[in-house]
N, C-alpha and C positions, 0 to 999 in steps of 0.2 A: 456844493463844495467846489472851490476854484483855486487854481494856483495863483499865488500873489508874490510880488516882490517886496520884501520887507525893507522899510526905510530906516536907516540908522539914525537915531536922534542926534541933532546938531550938538546937544549938550555933551555928548561923549565923543564927538568927531575930532576934538582938538589933539588927541594923542592916539597914534596908531602904531602897532607893533606887528610886524610880519603879516600884514594884510588884514588885521582885525583891530577894533578899537580897544582902548584901555579897559572899559567895563567888561568886555568879553573875557579878558585874561583874569580880572579880579573874580569874576564868577567861577572860573575854573579853579582858582585858588580856594574859594569857599567850598567847592565840591571836594577838593582834595582833602582838606582837613576833616570834613564831615565823613568822608569815606574811610579815612585812616582810623578814626575813632570807631566807626561802625564795624569795619572788618576786623579790627583788633578783637572785638567781642564776638562777631558772627563766626569767625574762623574756628573758634574753640568752644563756643557756648553749648554746642551739641554734646560735647564731652562732659561739660559741667552739669548739664541737665540730667543725663541718663547713664553715663558710663559706669558700669557696676564696679570696676576695679579702680576708680579714682577715689582716693580716701577722703578728699575734701569736697566732692561733688554733691549734688542734690539727690542722686540715685532714684530719680523718677523712672517710670517704665517707658518703653518705646511708644506705647499708646499715649501716655501723658505728654511725652515730648512732641508727638505728632499733633496733639490738640493745641499745644502752645504755638508751634510753628504754623499751624493752619490759620489760627486767628491772628497771628503776627502778620501773615500775608494779607488777610482780609483788611485789617486796619491800615497797613502800610501801603497797599497797592490798589485796593478798591476805593478807599476814601479819596484819593486824588481825582477820581472821576468828578467829585463834588468840589474838593478844595481848589482844583485848578480854576474853576469859574470864579471863586472868591478871590483868588490871587489876581486874576485879570481885573476884577471890579475894585478891590480895595488897595491894591499896590503890592508889588513884588517884595520890596524891602521890609515893609511892615509884616508881611507873612513870613519872610525868612527869619526875622527877629523872634517871632512867636515860636516858630518851629525849633530854632536853636535852644530856646528855653525849655521846651518840652523834652527834647532829646537829653539835655543835661539832667533833668528830673528823672527821666527813665533810667539812665545809667546808675544814678545814685540809689534808686529803689532796688534795682537788680543786685546791687552790691550788698544790700543789707537784708533783703527778703529771702528767706529760705523755705517757707511753706509754699505749697503748690499755688494757692490763690494769691499769696503775696507776690511771688515771683511773676506769676501770670499778669498781675496788674502792672508791675514795673515794665514788662515787655510791651503791654498795650499802650502805656504812656509813650515809650520810645517809638513805637510804630505810628502812633498818631502824629508825633512830631515829624517823623520822616514823611508822612502823607502830606503834610503841608510844605515840607521842604522841597520835594521833587518837582511839582508843577511850577512853583514860584521861581525856582532857580532855572529850570529848563525853559519856562516861558520867557524869562529875561534873556536867556541865551538865544532863543529863537528870534528875538527882536534884533539881534546883532548879526543875523545870517541872512543871506539871499540864496536863491536857487543856484547861483553860480558858485558860491563858496560853501554851501551847506554840507557837502560830502566831507570836505577836509575839516570844516569847522566842527562837525559832530565827531569826526574821527579823533581830532585833537582832544575834544572833551572826553571821549571814551578813554583816551590814552591817559589823561590826567586823573580820571577816576581810578584807573588801575595803578597809578603811582601811590595813591592813598591806600588802595586795596593791597598793594604789595608790601608797603611799610607796616600795615596793621598787624599781620600775623607774626612778624618778627618781634614787635612790641609785646604781643600776646604770649609768644613762647617764652620770652625772657621773664615777664612779670609772673606768669602762672607757675613757672618752674623755680624761679629764684626768690619769689616773694609770696604772693597769694592771689587767689581769685579776686578778692575784694580790691586789691591794688589795681588789678586790670580794669575793673568797671570804673573806679574813680579816675584812673588815667584817661579813659575815654571821655569822661565828663569834662575834664580839664582841657583836652585837645579840642573838643567841640566848642568850648567857650572862646577859643581864639577867633571864631567867626564873628563875634561881637565887634572886634576891632576891624575885621575885613569889610564889614558893612559900611564903615565910614570912608572907604577909599574911592567910592564912585557914587554918582547920582542915580536915582531910580530911572527905569526905562518905562515910558508910557506904553500901555498895552493896546490902546486903541479901542478898548471895550467901553460900553455905555456905563458911565459912572453914576447914573441916576437910579439904577435898579436897586431895589431893597433886597435883603437876604432871601426872601421867599421867591422873588422874581429870578434871582441868580440861580436858585435851585431848579426852578421850572425850566429855564433855558438850558441848563446842563442836561436834564433828563430828556428834553425834547431832541437835542442834537444826537444823543447816543442811539436813539431808536431809528437808525438808518440801516436798512437790511444789509447792504454791502459792507458797511463798517462793522456791524455785528459779526458777519461771517469772518472777516479778517481777524477780528479780536478772538473769536473762538478757535480759529486755526492756530494762532500764536499762543493761545492758552495751552494747547496740547504740547507745543514745543517747550514752553517754559516749565510745564509740569515735569518733563524729562530733565531739562537742563539744570534746574535748581537742586535736584537731588545730588548732583556732583558736589555741591558745596554743603548741603544740609544733611545728607545721609552718609556720605563718604567719611566724614570725621569719625563716626562710630565704626563704620565698616573697616577703615584702615587700622584703627586702634585695635580692633578685635582680630583681624585676619592677615593684614599685609605684613610681609617680611621685607623690610628695607635694610637688612643687615649689610648687604654688599655696598649700598650707597653710604651707610654710616661708616663702614671701614674705609671707604675712599675719602670721606670727609676728614677722618682722623689723620690721614696721611698728608693732607693738604695744609700747609702752614697758615694760609690766609682764611681758613674756615674756622669760625668760633667753636669752642668746645660744646656749647649748648645745642649745636645742630645735630649732635649725636648723643643720645641719652641712654643710660642703662635701664633695661626693663627685665621682666622675668624671662623674656625670650632673647636676651642678649642686647647688644647695641642696636638701637633703632633710631630712625629719623622721625621726629614728631610729625604727626599728620598735617599740621598746619603749614609746615615747610614744604612737604610734598605737594599739597594742593596749591601752594603759592607759586608753583611753576606756571600756573594759569596766568596770574597777574604779571609775572616777570616776562613771559613770552609776549603778552599783549603790549607791554611797555616797549619791547624791542621792535615789534613789527606793526603796531597798530597804524601809525602814520603812513608808512610805505604801502600797507594794504589798502588804506583809505584812498590813497592817491591812485593806486593801480585800478581800483574798481569805481573810480569817480564817474565814469561814463556809462556804467552798467545801470539798467533800471533797478531801483531799490528792491522791487519784488523778486527779480531774478537773482540779485546778490543774496537776498535772504534765503531763497530756496537752495542755492548752492551751500551756503553756510550751515543751514539746518541739516543737510545731508552729511557734511563732514563732521559736525558736532555729534550727530547720532552715532556715527561709527566710532568716534572717540569715546563716547560713553560706554559702548560695548567693550572696547579694548580695556578701558580702565576698570570696568566693573567685573569682568570675567577672569580676573587674575589675582593671585596672592603675592605676586612678585612686585617689589617696589620699582624696579627698572621698567617693567612692562607698563605698570600704572602710569609712570611719568610719560611714556610714549603716548598713552591714551589721552592724557591731559594736554599734551602738545597738539594732538589732532583736534581735540575738543576746542582748544583755544583758537585755532585757525578758523573753525566754524563760527565761534562766537564773535570773532572780529568782523565777520561778514554780516552777521545777523543782528548783534546787539545795537551798534550805532545806527544801522539802517532802519530799524523799527522807529527810532526817534525821528530820523530824517524823513521817513515816509509820512508820518502824521504831521510833521512840521510843514511839509510841502503842500499837503492837501487841505490844511486848515484854512477856513475862511478868515478874512480880516477881523481883527479884534478877538480872535478865539485861539491864539497860539497856546496859552497855558491850559485852556480848556481841553484842547485836543491832545496836548502832551500829558495831560492828566489821564486821558483815556489810554495812553500807552502802558500805564501801570495795571490796567484791568487784566490783560492776559497773565501778568505776573501774579496777580492776586488770585484769579480763578485757578490757574495752573498750580501755583504754590499751595493753595488750600487743598486742592484735590490730591496733589502729589504728597503732601505732608500726611494726610489721612491714610493714603495708600501705603506710604513708607512705614508709618507707625504700625499698620496691620501686618504687612509682609515681614518687616524686620523683627517685630515682636514675636512672631511665630516661627519664622524659618531662617532668620539671619543673625540674631544676637548670640554671641558666643556663650554668654552666661546662661541664657535660656536653653540653648542646645546642650550645654553641660548638664543642666537639670534634666533635660529630656533623656540624655544618655544614661544618667544615673537611674532614672525610672525604668527605662526599657531594657537595659543591658547589664544591670548589676542586681545583687540580692536586695538592694534598698527598694526596688519596685515590685518585688514579688507580692502577688495577691492584691495589687492596687489597680484600680480602673481610672483611666484618664480620658476626659472628653475632648482633649485637644486644645483647651483654653490654657494659655501659658500662666494665667493668674492662679491656677490651681496647683501648679507644680511645687510652690513653696510649702503649701499646706500638706500636700501628699508626702513630700520628702523630709519636711522639717529642715530644709536647707534653703536659705535665701539666695537671691540672685548674686549678691555681693560675695557670698561664700561658695557658690557652686563650682567655680572653676578650680579653686584650691581643693575642694572636696573630691572632685573628679580625679585630680592628680594623686590624692591620698589613696583613693580606692583602687585605681588602676596601676599605680606605681610609675606612671609616665611623668616626664618633666613637662614644662610649659610648652616647649616647642613640639614635642611629640603629641601632647594632648590636643594642641591646636590643629596639627595636621590630621589627626585621627577624626576630629569633628568635621573638618573641611571635606575630607574624602568621603565620609559617611553621609553627611547631610547636604552637601553641595549648596551652601547658602548663596553662592554667587548667581546661580541660575534662577532660584526662586525670587531673589531680591531684584535683579536688574532686568530680567526678561520682560516683565510687564511695562517698564518704562521705555525700553527700546521699541516695543511693538507700538506703543502710543506715539512715540517720536516718528516712526516710519509712516504712519498714516497722516501725521501732520505735514510731513514733507510732500506726500502725494497731493494732499488737499491744497497746499500753497502753490504748487506747480499749476494745478487746474485754475486756481484763482488768478494767478499771474497772467495766464493766457486769456482769461475772460476780461481782465481789467484793461486790456488793449482796446476794448470797445468803449470804455468809459473815459472820457477826457478828464473828468474830475478825480478819477481814482488811478489813472495810469501814470505812475511816477517811478 
């Protein structure tokens, strides 16, 4: 592997804006629409899949949600290891057109499928489309960047990603509360279709890859490149980090809905004339801020600071910047996860966002810099492998720990069994799936039944379960420990990489 200086195709050199060619900006626009549609769904779909108290949701278990998310990660993030090579070989724009079509089909299937396997299939179609989208778009983008401007270029890209990611949850909050879940999925399909038009605004970028290879040869080349011991080591380290990081977005929607009290923030919103009424909604625990808006602090903070941060760290080695970022993000995860206070959670998200700004774009930059000629999309396909491995493992772990020690509906069943006459004479093995049969009370009914039996209101019952079972420690400690070891491992790798000219970036 060697560092190369990418040549910008003359075809796109005619129009430049702020130091980058026209095609670079159009690619950022395509990414923005795709991310807006994606995060409109991703920011709330965890609630749709498993939240026991959502009347129109699917009411799957935490284990089933973990399985869906795990395979979502595999298809979306491991497949680019292969699809990146095909994007290099067959052309970026053709691959983007195919991926947009797959994403649209996935959203439509998710809108209408309510069985477990039907919804699972819709998610896999969407994930496959995303697997083709990422390396083809990022490979195109890498062809527009050189080592001199790559830090700022990838920083701008990450900033634009978060414009879409910031807008998506607001769309989701409006559609799911004011209309329906189905309207949300259909809206994401419509937004994605805008990229058909965007693809006509620029010419394709040559990848420099060998165009004579057949599909089998492309696959062989892909697999041969991945088996480089140092690259595998870096990918495994990053997998541990992304295992921790993705649970902020994938587990917190349920954790916040179950446990977090954002009443003080909701009261503030109601007093501010420029804040829409939908930002504070009435729940059984009083006025609360929907979880997607609290989590959206992440994208908003990145929009504000991503470009200044990218400029400030432009001279840092990418590995050093990632190590610093991972440390800050890990601390943010702890702050956000160990609290039931909405205000403290927001502080944790801000810390996490600072770490993400140093780690997220730098992982793309690192692989873009060390990629050999003609293999930009291939290597930028590899960047999704840590997301896939970490996301798969983290989703399985989250489904296990949250289904047993974190979900409020399950803990309400557990309390009824252990601390009320309803559980007298009954033996429980610890498997949450047995609770419904033992109590004759379903997950969707359990919290209301708890209030009925104890005479507590929703606020008091939630606090009682929080104080008794401490879900925050059982849920978030395993992820923090894994993140800590990932930070140590990356620091060691960064020191060793100084000896390798082809990996020292």
